[in-house]
N, C-alpha and C positions, 0 to 999 in steps of 0.2 A: 486021317480023315476030316476030322471040322473044318480041318484050317482050306478043305478040298470046296470042300459046299462052300463055307462062306465065299471064295473063292466065286463059286458058281451063279450064289445071292449076288455077290456084288458085280456083276457079270450079267446078269440078266438085270440087274438093277437097270445097267446105266441101258441097255440096250432098251428099255422097255420103256424107262423116259424118254428116250432120245424117238422114240416111234410116237408116244405121244409129243411131245412135242413137234414134227411133223405134218400128225395129224393135225393138230392144233394150228401150225401155217395152209392146213390144206383145209381147212375149215371155217379161219377168218377169210381165205382166198376166195373163195367158193360163196359162201356170203354175202360178201362183197359183191361181186361180178349179177348175184341175184339181186343185189339190192338196184346197182343199177343196169344191169339187163333186162328187169321185169319180168315176164314170162317168154319174153320172144330164147334167151338161150334155152331153156327148158323143151318148149315149142321147135326150137330145132334139135336139139338132141334127139328130141322120142322122131322128128323127122327121120333125122339121119340112122338111128338105131331098126325103125319102123320100113322106107322104103324100097327096099328087096325082097321083103316078104312080102308085101302088098302087090304087088308089082306080078310076083309071081301068082299069090293067091287072095285074091280082094279077100275072102273070109279067111286069115289066116286067122285065127286064134286070140294067140298071146298078140299079135302087133295090133290089133283092135282094141284089146284088151288095153294096153301101154297109152293106147290113144285116148281112149276113154279117161283109164286115170287124166293123161295129162289135163283135157281137156276140162276134165272135172274139180282141178286145183281153185279153190278160194283165193280170194284176195286176201282172207284169215290168215289162211293156211299156208302163201306166202307168207305174208310177216313173219308169223310163226317160224320160216324155217329160216328167215334168215335171220333175225334175232336167236335165234335156239342154234345157227350155225356159228353164229359173233361169237355170240355169248360162252359157247362150250370150247371154240380156240385160243381161246384169250382162258380162260382159264388155265385150257391142257398148255398154254406155254407160260406162264407167268407163276404155275406151281413147279410144271417142268422143271423152268429155267431156276427157282430156288431150293431146290431135289437136288437140284444138279451140283449146284454151288452148295449144300449141305446140311443147308439152314435147320438147324431142328425143329423148330416151330414148322417148318412147310411140313412134314410126312403127318403128321396126324388132322393138318391140315389136309394133303390133297386123300389121302382116307376118306373124315368127314364129309368132303364138297366130291368127292370122285362115285362115293356111293349113295344117294341121288338118284345120280344120271343115272349108271348100273340098272336099279329096280325101276327107273322108267326107261329100259331100254327092254327092260325083261318084259313091262307090263303093257309096250309100242310090242315084242314080239305072240303077246299072247289075239293082238287084233290082227296083226300082220301074215303072221306065217313064218317072217323070212329069215333066213340060216346065214344072212351078213349080219342078223340086228344077237344070235346065237352066241355065234363066236367073235362078236365085236363087246358080248357082255362076258364070253369066257378069259379071254384075250386082259378087258379091264380087272376082271376079279381076280386074274393072275398078277395083275400089276399092284393090285391091291396089296394081295398080301406079302407079293418080291418087299413091299415100302415096307409093310409093316415090319415083314425081317431084319429089312437094313434099319430102320429105327429099332426095336430092339435090342440089335447088334451097336450102333452108337451111346444108346443110353447105358447098358451092360460093359461100352466103356469109358461109360461119362464118373460108374459108379465103381467102378475098379479101385480096392485102395495104390496107391505109390506105396 
């Protein structure tokens, strides 16, 4: 039974870290695109997402709210988003690669770095009430738990008498 549990932990560990790597590349790409395009890409995305609703109902609450939010994005928020996305993405890529290589130092480092991001996501949830942040936070907490379990397994293996 323990062998099956360890195999499941191993599989979840690999899948979770690969997902973190994928999101890391996506975050770096998104941050870079935002840095190059300025607010143009955000405005074009909002236009694309709302044009159908606005043409049918010019007073559509959700479409108009999205347009107002887009128009209200300040330069400092735009810069923060770029820096956050690129930094978070690089950290995910860097730590994910070393976790997949099995570097022992990467396990506590990953938990130590991912935990403040988790706290920030939860903090942001209470301001935005975004369900996406809840799902992301649950996923990140799960990945940290799996990293912790995998780390304990590696430490136990190292401390096993010969």
